[in-house]
N, CA, C, O and CB atoms as a CASP TS submission, in Angstrom:
PFRMAT TS
TARGET T0000
AUTHOR 0000-0000-0000
METHOD Language model
MODEL 1
PARENT N/A
ATOM      1  N   UNK     1     141.072  95.632-164.473  1.00  0.00           N
ATOM      2  CA  UNK     1     141.890  94.719-163.132  1.00  0.00           C
ATOM      3  C   UNK     1     140.604  93.751-162.468  1.00  0.00           C
ATOM      4  O   UNK     1     139.419  93.903-162.171  1.00  0.00           O
ATOM      5  CB  UNK     1     142.646  96.045-161.584  1.00  0.00           C
ATOM      6  N   UNK     2     141.652  92.651-162.440  1.00  0.00           N
ATOM      7  CA  UNK     2     141.110  91.229-161.875  1.00  0.00           C
ATOM      8  C   UNK     2     140.937  91.090-160.300  1.00  0.00           C
ATOM      9  O   UNK     2     142.009  90.720-159.822  1.00  0.00           O
ATOM     10  CB  UNK     2     142.155  90.055-162.305  1.00  0.00           C
ATOM     11  N   UNK     3     140.278  91.203-159.649  1.00  0.00           N
ATOM     12  CA  UNK     3     140.175  90.903-158.113  1.00  0.00           C
ATOM     13  C   UNK     3     139.754  89.355-157.839  1.00  0.00           C
ATOM     14  O   UNK     3     138.578  89.002-157.923  1.00  0.00           O
ATOM     15  CB  UNK     3     139.006  91.929-157.408  1.00  0.00           C
ATOM     16  N   UNK     4     140.626  88.614-157.563  1.00  0.00           N
ATOM     17  CA  UNK     4     140.110  87.726-156.627  1.00  0.00           C
ATOM     18  C   UNK     4     139.550  87.242-155.512  1.00  0.00           C
ATOM     19  O   UNK     4     140.068  87.313-154.397  1.00  0.00           O
ATOM     20  CB  UNK     4     140.434  87.453-156.554  1.00  0.00           C
ATOM     21  N   UNK     5     138.437  86.717-155.780  1.00  0.00           N
ATOM     22  CA  UNK     5     137.535  86.252-154.131  1.00  0.00           C
ATOM     23  C   UNK     5     138.026  84.745-153.638  1.00  0.00           C
ATOM     24  O   UNK     5     138.461  83.849-154.362  1.00  0.00           O
ATOM     25  CB  UNK     5     135.443  86.073-154.387  1.00  0.00           C
ATOM     26  N   UNK     6     137.865  84.723-152.447  1.00  0.00           N
ATOM     27  CA  UNK     6     138.365  83.312-152.129  1.00  0.00           C
ATOM     28  C   UNK     6     137.427  83.002-151.249  1.00  0.00           C
ATOM     29  O   UNK     6     137.452  83.304-150.056  1.00  0.00           O
ATOM     30  CB  UNK     6     139.823  83.109-151.563  1.00  0.00           C
ATOM     31  N   UNK     7     136.177  82.106-152.080  1.00  0.00           N
ATOM     32  CA  UNK     7     135.015  81.585-151.499  1.00  0.00           C
ATOM     33  C   UNK     7     135.092  79.870-150.625  1.00  0.00           C
ATOM     34  O   UNK     7     135.225  78.950-151.432  1.00  0.00           O
ATOM     35  CB  UNK     7     133.998  81.599-152.827  1.00  0.00           C
ATOM     36  N   UNK     8     135.050  79.618-149.758  1.00  0.00           N
ATOM     37  CA  UNK     8     135.131  78.383-149.017  1.00  0.00           C
ATOM     38  C   UNK     8     133.802  78.395-147.815  1.00  0.00           C
ATOM     39  O   UNK     8     133.185  79.259-147.191  1.00  0.00           O
ATOM     40  CB  UNK     8     136.766  78.306-148.289  1.00  0.00           C
ATOM     41  N   UNK     9     133.794  77.206-147.901  1.00  0.00           N
ATOM     42  CA  UNK     9     132.570  76.577-146.745  1.00  0.00           C
ATOM     43  C   UNK     9     133.551  76.905-145.206  1.00  0.00           C
ATOM     44  O   UNK     9     134.779  76.980-145.160  1.00  0.00           O
ATOM     45  CB  UNK     9     132.131  74.283-147.047  1.00  0.00           C
ATOM     46  N   UNK    10     132.676  77.046-144.146  1.00  0.00           N
ATOM     47  CA  UNK    10     133.579  76.561-142.920  1.00  0.00           C
ATOM     48  C   UNK    10     132.231  75.953-141.989  1.00  0.00           C
ATOM     49  O   UNK    10     131.337  76.474-141.322  1.00  0.00           O
ATOM     50  CB  UNK    10     134.650  78.068-142.024  1.00  0.00           C
ATOM     51  N   UNK    11     132.658  74.456-142.376  1.00  0.00           N
ATOM     52  CA  UNK    11     131.750  73.954-141.932  1.00  0.00           C
ATOM     53  C   UNK    11     131.019  73.355-140.704  1.00  0.00           C
ATOM     54  O   UNK    11     129.955  72.737-140.667  1.00  0.00           O
ATOM     55  CB  UNK    11     131.834  73.531-142.447  1.00  0.00           C
ATOM     56  N   UNK    12     132.227  73.845-139.289  1.00  0.00           N
ATOM     57  CA  UNK    12     131.880  74.266-137.999  1.00  0.00           C
ATOM     58  C   UNK    12     130.671  75.166-138.192  1.00  0.00           C
ATOM     59  O   UNK    12     129.624  74.640-137.815  1.00  0.00           O
ATOM     60  CB  UNK    12     133.060  74.967-137.275  1.00  0.00           C
ATOM     61  N   UNK    13     130.563  76.316-138.655  1.00  0.00           N
ATOM     62  CA  UNK    13     129.774  77.890-138.442  1.00  0.00           C
ATOM     63  C   UNK    13     128.851  77.559-139.416  1.00  0.00           C
ATOM     64  O   UNK    13     127.875  78.308-139.364  1.00  0.00           O
ATOM     65  CB  UNK    13     130.676  79.525-138.793  1.00  0.00           C
ATOM     66  N   UNK    14     128.793  76.769-140.235  1.00  0.00           N
ATOM     67  CA  UNK    14     127.167  76.345-141.252  1.00  0.00           C
ATOM     68  C   UNK    14     127.354  77.213-142.249  1.00  0.00           C
ATOM     69  O   UNK    14     126.300  77.392-142.860  1.00  0.00           O
ATOM     70  CB  UNK    14     125.383  76.690-140.514  1.00  0.00           C
ATOM     71  N   UNK    15     128.598  78.063-142.831  1.00  0.00           N
ATOM     72  CA  UNK    15     128.247  79.186-143.552  1.00  0.00           C
ATOM     73  C   UNK    15     129.692  79.128-144.393  1.00  0.00           C
ATOM     74  O   UNK    15     130.784  78.574-144.265  1.00  0.00           O
ATOM     75  CB  UNK    15     127.841  80.635-142.572  1.00  0.00           C
ATOM     76  N   UNK    16     129.035  80.035-145.328  1.00  0.00           N
ATOM     77  CA  UNK    16     130.162  80.038-146.309  1.00  0.00           C
ATOM     78  C   UNK    16     130.704  81.286-146.493  1.00  0.00           C
ATOM     79  O   UNK    16     129.958  82.264-146.477  1.00  0.00           O
ATOM     80  CB  UNK    16     129.795  79.554-147.585  1.00  0.00           C
ATOM     81  N   UNK    17     132.108  81.429-146.697  1.00  0.00           N
ATOM     82  CA  UNK    17     132.982  82.922-146.190  1.00  0.00           C
ATOM     83  C   UNK    17     133.585  83.219-147.362  1.00  0.00           C
ATOM     84  O   UNK    17     134.117  82.300-147.983  1.00  0.00           O
ATOM     85  CB  UNK    17     134.261  82.833-144.896  1.00  0.00           C
ATOM     86  N   UNK    18     133.623  84.956-148.035  1.00  0.00           N
ATOM     87  CA  UNK    18     134.291  85.111-148.966  1.00  0.00           C
ATOM     88  C   UNK    18     135.241  86.157-148.809  1.00  0.00           C
ATOM     89  O   UNK    18     134.817  87.228-148.374  1.00  0.00           O
ATOM     90  CB  UNK    18     133.575  85.210-149.901  1.00  0.00           C
ATOM     91  N   UNK    19     136.281  86.061-149.045  1.00  0.00           N
ATOM     92  CA  UNK    19     137.698  87.173-148.319  1.00  0.00           C
ATOM     93  C   UNK    19     138.494  87.690-149.406  1.00  0.00           C
ATOM     94  O   UNK    19     138.869  86.852-150.227  1.00  0.00           O
ATOM     95  CB  UNK    19     138.995  86.291-147.230  1.00  0.00           C
ATOM     96  N   UNK    20     138.954  89.325-149.650  1.00  0.00           N
ATOM     97  CA  UNK    20     139.671  89.652-151.044  1.00  0.00           C
ATOM     98  C   UNK    20     140.226  90.697-150.079  1.00  0.00           C
ATOM     99  O   UNK    20     139.418  91.540-149.691  1.00  0.00           O
ATOM    100  CB  UNK    20     138.746  90.125-152.689  1.00  0.00           C
ATOM    101  N   UNK    21     141.456  90.768-149.643  1.00  0.00           N
ATOM    102  CA  UNK    21     142.434  91.560-148.697  1.00  0.00           C
ATOM    103  C   UNK    21     142.350  92.580-150.256  1.00  0.00           C
ATOM    104  O   UNK    21     142.294  93.779-149.984  1.00  0.00           O
ATOM    105  CB  UNK    21     144.317  90.615-147.937  1.00  0.00           C
ATOM    106  N   UNK    22     142.339  92.348-151.421  1.00  0.00           N
ATOM    107  CA  UNK    22     142.926  93.332-152.171  1.00  0.00           C
ATOM    108  C   UNK    22     141.835  94.774-152.169  1.00  0.00           C
ATOM    109  O   UNK    22     142.114  95.933-152.474  1.00  0.00           O
ATOM    110  CB  UNK    22     143.216  92.635-153.717  1.00  0.00           C
ATOM    111  N   UNK    23     140.535  94.191-151.707  1.00  0.00           N
ATOM    112  CA  UNK    23     139.547  95.494-152.046  1.00  0.00           C
ATOM    113  C   UNK    23     139.404  96.354-150.871  1.00  0.00           C
ATOM    114  O   UNK    23     139.398  97.569-151.073  1.00  0.00           O
ATOM    115  CB  UNK    23     138.001  95.064-152.486  1.00  0.00           C
ATOM    116  N   UNK    24     139.303  95.970-149.821  1.00  0.00           N
ATOM    117  CA  UNK    24     139.297  94.322-149.487  1.00  0.00           C
ATOM    118  C   UNK    24     137.440  94.505-148.804  1.00  0.00           C
ATOM    119  O   UNK    24     136.604  95.389-148.614  1.00  0.00           O
ATOM    120  CB  UNK    24     140.990  93.646-147.883  1.00  0.00           C
ATOM    121  N   UNK    25     137.650  92.596-148.607  1.00  0.00           N
ATOM    122  CA  UNK    25     135.998  92.364-148.168  1.00  0.00           C
ATOM    123  C   UNK    25     136.146  90.758-147.567  1.00  0.00           C
ATOM    124  O   UNK    25     136.726  89.688-147.754  1.00  0.00           O
ATOM    125  CB  UNK    25     134.651  92.485-149.810  1.00  0.00           C
ATOM    126  N   UNK    26     135.297  91.359-146.821  1.00  0.00           N
ATOM    127  CA  UNK    26     134.990  89.779-146.041  1.00  0.00           C
ATOM    128  C   UNK    26     133.444  89.547-145.550  1.00  0.00           C
ATOM    129  O   UNK    26     133.021  90.269-144.647  1.00  0.00           O
ATOM    130  CB  UNK    26     135.998  89.622-144.481  1.00  0.00           C
ATOM    131  N   UNK    27     132.676  88.649-146.075  1.00  0.00           N
ATOM    132  CA  UNK    27     131.535  88.553-145.604  1.00  0.00           C
ATOM    133  C   UNK    27     131.314  87.271-145.464  1.00  0.00           C
ATOM    134  O   UNK    27     132.161  86.472-145.863  1.00  0.00           O
ATOM    135  CB  UNK    27     130.662  89.158-146.253  1.00  0.00           C
ATOM    136  N   UNK    28     130.253  86.886-144.930  1.00  0.00           N
ATOM    137  CA  UNK    28     129.664  85.178-144.783  1.00  0.00           C
ATOM    138  C   UNK    28     128.185  84.944-145.122  1.00  0.00           C
ATOM    139  O   UNK    28     127.382  85.836-144.844  1.00  0.00           O
ATOM    140  CB  UNK    28     129.773  84.576-143.124  1.00  0.00           C
ATOM    141  N   UNK    29     127.794  83.882-145.663  1.00  0.00           N
ATOM    142  CA  UNK    29     126.157  83.778-145.192  1.00  0.00           C
ATOM    143  C   UNK    29     125.955  82.074-145.619  1.00  0.00           C
ATOM    144  O   UNK    29     126.558  81.200-146.242  1.00  0.00           O
ATOM    145  CB  UNK    29     124.842  85.101-146.307  1.00  0.00           C
ATOM    146  N   UNK    30     124.642  82.265-144.804  1.00  0.00           N
ATOM    147  CA  UNK    30     124.586  80.653-145.141  1.00  0.00           C
ATOM    148  C   UNK    30     124.081  79.884-146.792  1.00  0.00           C
ATOM    149  O   UNK    30     123.789  78.694-146.907  1.00  0.00           O
ATOM    150  CB  UNK    30     123.427  80.108-143.991  1.00  0.00           C
ATOM    151  N   UNK    31     124.082  80.610-147.614  1.00  0.00           N
ATOM    152  CA  UNK    31     123.316  80.786-148.719  1.00  0.00           C
ATOM    153  C   UNK    31     124.629  81.251-149.258  1.00  0.00           C
ATOM    154  O   UNK    31     125.225  82.242-148.835  1.00  0.00           O
ATOM    155  CB  UNK    31     121.927  81.721-148.714  1.00  0.00           C
ATOM    156  N   UNK    32     125.166  80.233-150.511  1.00  0.00           N
ATOM    157  CA  UNK    32     126.302  80.359-151.457  1.00  0.00           C
ATOM    158  C   UNK    32     125.835  81.683-152.540  1.00  0.00           C
ATOM    159  O   UNK    32     126.517  82.680-152.780  1.00  0.00           O
ATOM    160  CB  UNK    32     126.548  78.740-152.319  1.00  0.00           C
ATOM    161  N   UNK    33     124.744  81.420-152.982  1.00  0.00           N
ATOM    162  CA  UNK    33     124.104  82.138-153.512  1.00  0.00           C
ATOM    163  C   UNK    33     123.987  83.819-152.981  1.00  0.00           C
ATOM    164  O   UNK    33     124.133  84.790-153.723  1.00  0.00           O
ATOM    165  CB  UNK    33     123.061  81.402-153.522  1.00  0.00           C
ATOM    166  N   UNK    34     123.732  83.858-151.731  1.00  0.00           N
ATOM    167  CA  UNK    34     123.579  85.059-151.325  1.00  0.00           C
ATOM    168  C   UNK    34     124.551  85.768-151.194  1.00  0.00           C
ATOM    169  O   UNK    34     124.728  86.969-151.398  1.00  0.00           O
ATOM    170  CB  UNK    34     123.043  85.116-150.421  1.00  0.00           C
ATOM    171  N   UNK    35     125.322  84.801-150.765  1.00  0.00           N
ATOM    172  CA  UNK    35     127.107  85.332-150.458  1.00  0.00           C
ATOM    173  C   UNK    35     127.594  86.467-151.931  1.00  0.00           C
ATOM    174  O   UNK    35     127.960  87.629-152.107  1.00  0.00           O
ATOM    175  CB  UNK    35     128.517  83.399-150.517  1.00  0.00           C
ATOM    176  N   UNK    36     127.348  85.423-152.610  1.00  0.00           N
ATOM    177  CA  UNK    36     128.223  86.301-154.519  1.00  0.00           C
ATOM    178  C   UNK    36     127.436  87.076-154.575  1.00  0.00           C
ATOM    179  O   UNK    36     127.724  88.060-155.256  1.00  0.00           O
ATOM    180  CB  UNK    36     128.312  85.475-156.372  1.00  0.00           C
ATOM    181  N   UNK    37     126.463  87.056-154.103  1.00  0.00           N
ATOM    182  CA  UNK    37     125.159  88.383-154.461  1.00  0.00           C
ATOM    183  C   UNK    37     125.750  90.245-154.118  1.00  0.00           C
ATOM    184  O   UNK    37     125.983  91.318-154.675  1.00  0.00           O
ATOM    185  CB  UNK    37     123.446  87.992-152.979  1.00  0.00           C
ATOM    186  N   UNK    38     125.731  89.348-152.412  1.00  0.00           N
ATOM    187  CA  UNK    38     126.824  89.855-151.433  1.00  0.00           C
ATOM    188  C   UNK    38     127.810  90.919-151.710  1.00  0.00           C
ATOM    189  O   UNK    38     127.823  92.144-151.592  1.00  0.00           O
ATOM    190  CB  UNK    38     127.600  88.827-151.114  1.00  0.00           C
ATOM    191  N   UNK    39     128.944  89.667-152.278  1.00  0.00           N
ATOM    192  CA  UNK    39     130.239  90.059-152.639  1.00  0.00           C
ATOM    193  C   UNK    39     129.997  91.178-153.929  1.00  0.00           C
ATOM    194  O   UNK    39     130.469  92.300-154.114  1.00  0.00           O
ATOM    195  CB  UNK    39     131.165  88.653-153.045  1.00  0.00           C
ATOM    196  N   UNK    40     129.239  90.517-154.564  1.00  0.00           N
ATOM    197  CA  UNK    40     129.161  92.077-155.919  1.00  0.00           C
ATOM    198  C   UNK    40     128.717  93.285-155.593  1.00  0.00           C
ATOM    199  O   UNK    40     129.167  94.382-155.922  1.00  0.00           O
ATOM    200  CB  UNK    40     128.106  91.945-157.214  1.00  0.00           C
ATOM    201  N   UNK    41     127.758  93.003-154.891  1.00  0.00           N
ATOM    202  CA  UNK    41     127.060  94.719-154.214  1.00  0.00           C
ATOM    203  C   UNK    41     128.326  95.284-153.139  1.00  0.00           C
ATOM    204  O   UNK    41     128.573  96.460-153.407  1.00  0.00           O
ATOM    205  CB  UNK    41     125.126  94.451-152.914  1.00  0.00           C
ATOM    206  N   UNK    42     128.844  94.965-152.451  1.00  0.00           N
ATOM    207  CA  UNK    42     130.030  95.516-151.330  1.00  0.00           C
ATOM    208  C   UNK    42     130.885  95.179-152.269  1.00  0.00           C
ATOM    209  O   UNK    42     131.539  96.211-152.120  1.00  0.00           O
ATOM    210  CB  UNK    42     130.322  94.803-149.678  1.00  0.00           C
ATOM    211  N   UNK    43     131.465  94.617-153.130  1.00  0.00           N
ATOM    212  CA  UNK    43     132.999  94.788-153.799  1.00  0.00           C
ATOM    213  C   UNK    43     133.112  96.149-154.596  1.00  0.00           C
ATOM    214  O   UNK    43     134.064  96.928-154.652  1.00  0.00           O
ATOM    215  CB  UNK    43     133.358  93.482-154.953  1.00  0.00           C
ATOM    216  N   UNK    44     131.506  96.228-155.372  1.00  0.00           N
ATOM    217  CA  UNK    44     131.246  97.387-156.747  1.00  0.00           C
ATOM    218  C   UNK    44     131.354  98.728-155.592  1.00  0.00           C
ATOM    219  O   UNK    44     132.287  99.527-155.679  1.00  0.00           O
ATOM    220  CB  UNK    44     129.184  97.233-157.876  1.00  0.00           C
ATOM    221  N   UNK    45     130.529  98.829-154.761  1.00  0.00           N
ATOM    222  CA  UNK    45     130.677 100.198-153.611  1.00  0.00           C
ATOM    223  C   UNK    45     132.196 100.360-153.101  1.00  0.00           C
ATOM    224  O   UNK    45     132.749 101.397-153.467  1.00  0.00           O
ATOM    225  CB  UNK    45     129.640  99.913-152.036  1.00  0.00           C
ATOM    226  N   UNK    46     132.860  99.572-152.394  1.00  0.00           N
ATOM    227  CA  UNK    46     134.055  99.739-151.979  1.00  0.00           C
ATOM    228  C   UNK    46     135.509 100.093-153.224  1.00  0.00           C
ATOM    229  O   UNK    46     136.597 100.572-152.902  1.00  0.00           O
ATOM    230  CB  UNK    46     134.155  98.423-151.176  1.00  0.00           C
ATOM    231  N   UNK    47     135.132  99.735-154.466  1.00  0.00           N
ATOM    232  CA  UNK    47     135.831 100.241-155.584  1.00  0.00           C
ATOM    233  C   UNK    47     135.337 101.094-156.175  1.00  0.00           C
ATOM    234  O   UNK    47     136.104 101.745-156.885  1.00  0.00           O
ATOM    235  CB  UNK    47     136.113  99.506-156.394  1.00  0.00           C
ATOM    236  N   UNK    48     134.339 101.363-156.170  1.00  0.00           N
ATOM    237  CA  UNK    48     133.621 103.003-156.572  1.00  0.00           C
ATOM    238  C   UNK    48     134.097 104.038-155.480  1.00  0.00           C
ATOM    239  O   UNK    48     134.780 105.017-155.781  1.00  0.00           O
ATOM    240  CB  UNK    48     131.669 103.029-156.502  1.00  0.00           C
ATOM    241  N   UNK    49     133.753 103.800-154.393  1.00  0.00           N
ATOM    242  CA  UNK    49     134.436 104.943-153.464  1.00  0.00           C
ATOM    243  C   UNK    49     136.040 105.237-153.403  1.00  0.00           C
ATOM    244  O   UNK    49     136.538 106.281-152.982  1.00  0.00           O
ATOM    245  CB  UNK    49     134.074 104.590-152.018  1.00  0.00           C
ATOM    246  N   UNK    50     136.798 104.026-153.942  1.00  0.00           N
ATOM    247  CA  UNK    50     138.095 104.280-154.186  1.00  0.00           C
ATOM    248  C   UNK    50     138.629 104.714-155.108  1.00  0.00           C
ATOM    249  O   UNK    50     139.856 104.775-155.182  1.00  0.00           O
ATOM    250  CB  UNK    50     138.619 103.569-154.075  1.00  0.00           C
ATOM    251  N   UNK    51     137.721 105.174-156.155  1.00  0.00           N
ATOM    252  CA  UNK    51     137.817 104.840-157.617  1.00  0.00           C
ATOM    253  C   UNK    51     138.744 104.033-158.190  1.00  0.00           C
ATOM    254  O   UNK    51     139.769 104.458-158.722  1.00  0.00           O
ATOM    255  CB  UNK    51     137.947 105.844-158.273  1.00  0.00           C
ATOM    256  N   UNK    52     138.467 103.006-158.116  1.00  0.00           N
ATOM    257  CA  UNK    52     139.408 101.694-158.827  1.00  0.00           C
ATOM    258  C   UNK    52     138.658 100.664-159.472  1.00  0.00           C
ATOM    259  O   UNK    52     139.064  99.502-159.454  1.00  0.00           O
ATOM    260  CB  UNK    52     140.280 100.842-157.744  1.00  0.00           C
ATOM    261  N   UNK    53     137.058 101.163-160.329  1.00  0.00           N
ATOM    262  CA  UNK    53     136.484 100.728-160.685  1.00  0.00           C
ATOM    263  C   UNK    53     136.071 101.289-162.207  1.00  0.00           C
ATOM    264  O   UNK    53     135.522 102.361-162.459  1.00  0.00           O
ATOM    265  CB  UNK    53     135.880 100.601-159.773  1.00  0.00           C
ATOM    266  N   UNK    54     136.454 100.352-163.058  1.00  0.00           N
ATOM    267  CA  UNK    54     136.126 100.757-164.538  1.00  0.00           C
ATOM    268  C   UNK    54     135.636  99.544-165.554  1.00  0.00           C
ATOM    269  O   UNK    54     135.493  98.383-165.173  1.00  0.00           O
ATOM    270  CB  UNK    54     137.491 101.415-165.176  1.00  0.00           C
ATOM    271  N   UNK    55     135.448  99.909-166.641  1.00  0.00           N
ATOM    272  CA  UNK    55     134.869  98.786-167.461  1.00  0.00           C
ATOM    273  C   UNK    55     135.676  97.388-167.542  1.00  0.00           C
ATOM    274  O   UNK    55     135.218  96.260-167.722  1.00  0.00           O
ATOM    275  CB  UNK    55     134.720  99.317-168.882  1.00  0.00           C
ATOM    276  N   UNK    56     137.034  97.806-167.352  1.00  0.00           N
ATOM    277  CA  UNK    56     137.734  96.426-167.403  1.00  0.00           C
ATOM    278  C   UNK    56     137.798  95.737-165.718  1.00  0.00           C
ATOM    279  O   UNK    56     138.747  95.252-165.103  1.00  0.00           O
ATOM    280  CB  UNK    56     139.472  96.703-168.113  1.00  0.00           C
ATOM    281  N   UNK    57     136.690  95.897-165.415  1.00  0.00           N
ATOM    282  CA  UNK    57     136.820  95.481-163.438  1.00  0.00           C
ATOM    283  C   UNK    57     136.304  94.321-163.578  1.00  0.00           C
ATOM    284  O   UNK    57     135.391  94.126-164.380  1.00  0.00           O
ATOM    285  CB  UNK    57     135.803  96.456-162.026  1.00  0.00           C
ATOM    286  N   UNK    58     136.856  93.296-162.753  1.00  0.00           N
ATOM    287  CA  UNK    58     136.339  91.899-162.892  1.00  0.00           C
ATOM    288  C   UNK    58     136.400  90.904-161.730  1.00  0.00           C
ATOM    289  O   UNK    58     137.503  90.380-161.572  1.00  0.00           O
ATOM    290  CB  UNK    58     137.039  91.299-163.949  1.00  0.00           C
ATOM    291  N   UNK    59     135.444  90.550-160.902  1.00  0.00           N
ATOM    292  CA  UNK    59     135.488  89.654-160.077  1.00  0.00           C
ATOM    293  C   UNK    59     136.122  88.145-160.119  1.00  0.00           C
ATOM    294  O   UNK    59     135.175  87.527-160.605  1.00  0.00           O
ATOM    295  CB  UNK    59     134.424  89.655-159.879  1.00  0.00           C
ATOM    296  N   UNK    60     137.078  87.257-159.917  1.00  0.00           N
ATOM    297  CA  UNK    60     136.909  85.985-160.053  1.00  0.00           C
ATOM    298  C   UNK    60     137.066  85.272-158.864  1.00  0.00           C
ATOM    299  O   UNK    60     138.105  85.218-158.207  1.00  0.00           O
ATOM    300  CB  UNK    60     137.665  85.543-160.959  1.00  0.00           C
ATOM    301  N   UNK    61     135.638  84.536-158.515  1.00  0.00           N
ATOM    302  CA  UNK    61     135.327  83.839-157.734  1.00  0.00           C
ATOM    303  C   UNK    61     135.888  82.566-157.527  1.00  0.00           C
ATOM    304  O   UNK    61     135.622  81.691-158.350  1.00  0.00           O
ATOM    305  CB  UNK    61     134.351  83.839-157.861  1.00  0.00           C
ATOM    306  N   UNK    62     136.657  82.296-156.521  1.00  0.00           N
ATOM    307  CA  UNK    62     137.753  81.159-156.178  1.00  0.00           C
ATOM    308  C   UNK    62     136.896  80.093-155.001  1.00  0.00           C
ATOM    309  O   UNK    62     136.957  80.362-153.801  1.00  0.00           O
ATOM    310  CB  UNK    62     139.405  82.013-155.371  1.00  0.00           C
ATOM    311  N   UNK    63     136.418  79.351-155.310  1.00  0.00           N
ATOM    312  CA  UNK    63     135.405  77.909-154.146  1.00  0.00           C
ATOM    313  C   UNK    63     136.111  76.842-154.199  1.00  0.00           C
ATOM    314  O   UNK    63     136.458  76.089-155.108  1.00  0.00           O
ATOM    315  CB  UNK    63     133.681  77.219-154.679  1.00  0.00           C
ATOM    316  N   UNK    64     136.288  76.891-152.985  1.00  0.00           N
ATOM    317  CA  UNK    64     136.589  75.515-152.210  1.00  0.00           C
ATOM    318  C   UNK    64     135.289  75.062-151.104  1.00  0.00           C
ATOM    319  O   UNK    64     134.592  75.848-150.462  1.00  0.00           O
ATOM    320  CB  UNK    64     138.146  75.759-151.246  1.00  0.00           C
ATOM    321  N   UNK    65     135.216  73.694-151.105  1.00  0.00           N
ATOM    322  CA  UNK    65     134.272  73.214-150.259  1.00  0.00           C
ATOM    323  C   UNK    65     134.454  71.812-150.064  1.00  0.00           C
ATOM    324  O   UNK    65     133.953  70.930-150.761  1.00  0.00           O
ATOM    325  CB  UNK    65     133.002  73.502-150.706  1.00  0.00           C
ATOM    326  N   UNK    66     135.512  71.591-148.664  1.00  0.00           N
ATOM    327  CA  UNK    66     135.578  70.622-148.367  1.00  0.00           C
ATOM    328  C   UNK    66     134.851  69.919-146.925  1.00  0.00           C
ATOM    329  O   UNK    66     134.462  70.520-145.924  1.00  0.00           O
ATOM    330  CB  UNK    66     136.701  70.634-148.541  1.00  0.00           C
ATOM    331  N   UNK    67     134.818  68.218-147.252  1.00  0.00           N
ATOM    332  CA  UNK    67     133.877  68.313-146.211  1.00  0.00           C
ATOM    333  C   UNK    67     134.726  66.571-145.975  1.00  0.00           C
ATOM    334  O   UNK    67     135.411  65.844-146.694  1.00  0.00           O
ATOM    335  CB  UNK    67     131.814  68.663-146.656  1.00  0.00           C
ATOM    336  N   UNK    68     134.128  66.497-144.398  1.00  0.00           N
ATOM    337  CA  UNK    68     134.459  65.239-144.023  1.00  0.00           C
ATOM    338  C   UNK    68     133.674  64.088-144.297  1.00  0.00           C
ATOM    339  O   UNK    68     132.478  64.071-144.009  1.00  0.00           O
ATOM    340  CB  UNK    68     134.617  65.267-142.864  1.00  0.00           C
ATOM    341  N   UNK    69     134.317  63.003-144.897  1.00  0.00           N
ATOM    342  CA  UNK    69     132.938  62.061-145.262  1.00  0.00           C
ATOM    343  C   UNK    69     132.956  60.778-144.508  1.00  0.00           C
ATOM    344  O   UNK    69     132.097  59.935-144.767  1.00  0.00           O
ATOM    345  CB  UNK    69     132.833  61.617-146.918  1.00  0.00           C
ATOM    346  N   UNK    70     133.898  60.546-143.557  1.00  0.00           N
ATOM    347  CA  UNK    70     133.826  59.741-142.355  1.00  0.00           C
ATOM    348  C   UNK    70     134.120  60.126-140.888  1.00  0.00           C
ATOM    349  O   UNK    70     133.999  59.289-139.994  1.00  0.00           O
ATOM    350  CB  UNK    70     134.585  58.808-142.588  1.00  0.00           C
TER
END
């Protein structure tokens, strides 16, 4: 199964945040790379606890970064 993780930049807070309702997981970090690492760990642990992980389990990170330029 593939789980879609939505990753966005919150300009006001100055953080990246990731959300996936189907796992469920919601995390934030100032660093994009740190956020991805945290999500991988948390998702694995949550899915394992709920016995929903197997060799076909995948995470698909969907990223959007919007900034005002004027």
